[in-house]
N, C-alpha and C positions, 0 to 999 in steps of 0.2 A: 394458520400457521402452527406447527405440530411445536410441543416441547424442544425438542430435539434442532428444530430449525431456530428456535429461539436463543437455546444454549450456545448454539454456534454462532448467532448473533454476536451474542454478549461475550463470548470468547475472542472474537475476531476483533472487535472492537477494542478490548483489555488488549490484546496483540499489538494493535497499531499504535497504542499509546507511547507516545516517544519515551518515557521512563521505563516501560518494560521490554524496550528494543536493546538489548545488552550487548556489550562485547563477545561476550562467550555465546550467547544464542546466535548474533549473525556469523561469528568464524564457524558454529556448525553447518549454519545455513549455507554460506559461500563454500566450504568443502561439499555439501552436498549437491550443489548446484552448479559446481566447477568455476567459481566467480574467483577472481584471485587477489582483489583488494578488499579485505573485509572493512577497513578504515572508510574507504570510499563509501562503500555499500552501507556502512552503518551511520554515516551523516547523511546520507541521501534517504535513507529509509526513516531517520527522526526528523528530518524535514520535511517527507510528505504530507504528514496531515495538515502542515501549515498551509500546503499548495491546492490540496486536493477535496474534495467532499469525502470524507471517510464512511458515513452512513451509506451515500450510493455504492461507493465501493465495497462494502461490506455485503449491502442486497445483492450487488452481481456477483460476489464469489459465492454465497450463501446459493443463490439462482443458477448457477453456472453458467453464467452469461460473460462474453467476452464483450463489453460494452465499451465506449469510448467516454472518456471523463467530460462530466457535466462543464459548461463554462463557470468560472468561478468571479466573485467579486474582484478580484485583483487584474482582471482582463485590461483594464485601461492602462497598466501599467508599463505593457511591452507590447510592442505592434501584434495583431493579433496571430499571426502565422508563427511567429516564434514564441508566443505565451502558449499559444496551442501546442508546440513540441514539448514545451517544457512541461506543460500538465500530463501530457500523454508518457512522457519519462518518469514522472513520480507514481501517475498511476499506475504502467506497467509493473513498475519495480516492486510497488507496495502490493499489488495485485499478487505477482508471483510470490513474495514472501507470506502474505497471508496464507494463499492455497498451501504452501508448505506447513505453515503453521496449524491449517487445519488438517491434516492428515492424522 
């Protein structure tokens, strides 16, 4: 693993921290991505790390993979298909945000 790859992983993990996902940054992100509701996006992005495996997502972003989110420990709370859709939503939105932050 190259140092630049390690640096990128560290930066993306830091960017995925809910405390680092600020209103101002999400406003700029939403404007760049053409998303209308920055408040909803902010809430979704801040909640994502509690739903998905951020380490696995960071690995996918760094490696340029469009993988599916791995099963989570919370899968028993919702029927499998519903929970899988929820995981995919959070995964995709945080993946898009991290890709934007990596630029």
